[in-house]
N, C-alpha and C positions, 0 to 999 in steps of 0.2 A: 944618739944622733940620727940613726936610721929611722927611728920612730918619728922624730921631728920632721924629717924629709918627707915621709909618707903623709903626715898631716898637712904639710904645705902643698904637696901634690894634690891631695884630696880637696883642699880648699880652692886650688886653681881650677880643678875640673868642675866644681859645682856650678860656677857661673856659666861655663860652656854648656853644661847639661840643660840649665834653665833656658839659655839662648836657643838651643836646639828644639826644645819643647815649644817655645814661643814661635819659632820659625815654622815648625810643623803645624801649629794651630792656625797661623796666618794663612798658610797654603791651603788648609782644609776649609777655610771660610767660604771661598767661592764655590767649590763643588758641593758643599753642604747646602748653600743657598739654592743652587740649581736642583739638587735632589728634592728639597722642600717644595719648590715652586713647580717644577716640571714633572714630578712623580706624585708626591703626596697631594699637592694642590690640584693637579689635573684629575687625579683619580679619587679625590676625597668623596665625591658624591657616590661613586661606585662602592667605596668602602662602607659608606653608611648603609647602602642598599643591602649589603650582606647581612644586616641585622634587622631587616624590615620585610614586610610582605605587602603585596598590592591588593587592596580591597576594591573589587570592580563595582560593588554596589555604591560605595561612597566616592569612588573615583580618586582615591589618594593612597599614599603609602602609610602603613602603620607599623609601629615598632613591634617586632615579633621574631626573635631568633629561633624559636623552637620549631617553627614550620620548616625552615631550611634544613635544620639538623635532622628532623624526622624524615624529610624527603631523601636526604643524603644517606641516612641509615637504611632506609628501605631499598634504595638502589644498590647500596653496598651488600646488603643481605641477599638480594636477588642476583648478585654477581654481575649486574650490568655495568657498574662503575669499574670493576676490576677487569672486565673484558676490554673496555675502552682504554684503560690504562695500559694493559698488555699490548694492545694494538699500537698505542702511541709510542711505547718503548721500542717495539719492533721497527716502526717507521723511523724512529730516532737512530737506532743502531744501523739500520740499512742505509739511511740517508747520510749519516755522518761517517761511519767507519768504512763501509763497503764503497760508497761513492767517493770518500776521501782517498782511499787506497787507489782506486782506478783513476781518479782525477790526477793524482800525483804522477802516476806512470804515464798517462797520456800527455800531461803537461811537460814532462821530461822529453817525451818523444818530439813534441812540437818545439821545445826549447833547443833540441839538437838539430832541428831542421832536417829531419829524416824524410824518406820517400813519401810523397803525398801528404805532407804535414799540413799544407794549405787546405786540402780537401777535408781532412779531419777537423781542422779548425772551423771550417764553414759548417760542417754537419753538426758539430758539438755546440756551436754558438747560435745556431738557427732557432732552437726552442726558446732561447732567452730574448729573442727579438719579436717573435710572433706572439699574439695574445693567447693566454692560457685557455680561454673558452674555445677558441678556434681549434687549438691543438687537441683539446678533449673531444670535440665533435669529430675531428679527423680520426682520432684513435678509436673512438666508438664505432665509426663506420668501417674502419680497417678490421677491427676484431669481429664485427657482426656480419660483414659481407665479404670482404676480401679474403680473409683466412679460410672461411668455409668453402668459398668458391675454388680457391687454389687447391685445397686438400682433396676436394672431390674431383677436380680436373687432373691433378698429378698422380694421386694415389687411390682414387676411387673410394675415398673414405668420407663419410658424412659426419661432420662435426658441427656442433651448435656454437652459439655465441659464448665465448669464454667468460665474458663479463656477467653472464647470468648463471654461471656454474659456481655454486657455493664453495666447492673445494679449492678452486684456484683463483677466484675473483679477487680476493684481498691481496694475494701475492702478485697478480698481474698489475693491479693498480699501484702497488708499492713500487714495483720495478719501473712503471711508467713515471712515477714521481721522482725516482732517482735519476732517470734519464733526463727529466725536465730540468732538474737543478744541476745537471752535470756541467753544462757549458759555463755557467757563472763561476764554478769552482776552478775549472781549467783556466779561465781568464785570470783569476786571482793568483793561482800558483805559477802560471807562466810569467806573470808580471813580477812575482817575487824572485823567480829564477833569473830573470833578466837583470835584476838589481845586484846579483852576485858579481863581485869584481872579477874581471877577466884574469887578473894576476893569479888569483887562487886556482882557477881552472888550468892556466898555463903551467903553474908550479906542479900541479898534479900530473899533467902530461909529461913534464920533464922527469918526474919520479917514476913514470911508467905505470900509472894506475890504469886499470881497465875501465871500460864503460860502467860495468856493474859496481865496481869499487868507487868510482867517481859519484855514482848516484847515491850510494848508501853512506859514504864517508865524507862527501863534500856537499852535495846538493841538499840532502835531507837535513843535516845539522844547520845549514844556512837558512832554510825556509821553515825550520821548526817553530819559531815564534808565530809565523803566520798560521801554521797548522793548529797550534795550541789555541790561538785566538779564535779560530773558526770553531773548534770543538767546544770551547767554553761558551761562545755566543749561541751555538746551536742547542744548548741545553734547554733554553726557554722554548724551543720548538717542540719539546715533548708535550706541552700543554696547548700549543697554538696551531700545530700542523694539522690541516684538514685532510691531507693525503689526496687531495683532488676529488674527494667524494661528492662535494656539492656540485661540481661541474658535471659529474657523471649521473648522479641520481637526485639532485636537488635535495629536498628534505625527506626523501623516502628511502634512504640507505638503511639496510637491515642492521639490527643491533650488533650482530656478530662482526660487522665490518667497520663499525664506527670508531673514531678516535675522540679524545677529549676536546681537541680543537674543533672538530666538526660538531660535536654535541653542544659546546658553548655557543657556536655560531647559530645553530638552528633553534636554540633556546630563545635567543633574542629575536630571530627572524620570524618564527612560525608558532611560538607557544601562545595560543589564545590571541589576544589583541596586541601582542608584543610586549606590553608592560608587565604582564604576569610572570614572564620568564626572566626579567631583569634581576630580580632579587636573588633568585637561586643561581643564576649565572655569576652574579657578583660574589656570592658565597663560595662557589667553586673556584672562581678566580683568586679569591683571597687565600684559599687553601693551597692553590698552586704556587702563589707568590711566597707563602711561608715555606713551602718545600724548596723553592729556588734559593731562598736565603740560607 
């Protein structure tokens, strides 16, 4: 009798399982169409270029995957590619985890309406409002003229332009990039904290939680989905972040300071007549896409 009941239950579950699969398939139709049109369709020409080369004599693209592979192999053997990848990973960890940690603390300070929180909000949001090129020019002038002048006036020490010092140049530009993206993160996390129900905060106060305990036990868990989304979305930045190098040096940044995002950009902008760099840039882009998957 028990075996018969199991068979009956199994037969009743089977239609439900089929219905669940059908429902899932129907829900996936629309995002699949969007992926095909807005990703594969838009980037289809770039994907094809990854298997081609540009012949300047004939003025057209020819099928030849070996040239891109040979160029990649040469750059990898010369360690040029790995240096750019290392710099990109450093920028990613600095911009994601260091900046994220500081942004969450500052956001909590602003959320709690502490002393001078409006001033902090203004200073942190200002870089997000001003054009990036203008900020880069201001920062270059500050590092090349203001800092040396102050050091000589205050401490009688002559220092040069730190942006021309090979030992600290990359670090300074990376810190500048973190500061530049700091305001937008604070804006996002402050907005997420403002969405936390006041009842939860009041219940914590009734239980006698301290400010530090409130931050780690209430605030962080409530905004954790926002933090996770930001980390996952920023993974693509490993291959696209220029670290502000083009604003500082144009296409003349030294190889030891380059990132993959900067290299892909100058491949298209300055490699020959522009078209000769498209194929190799598409090839690298395809490799980066496969890594993201």
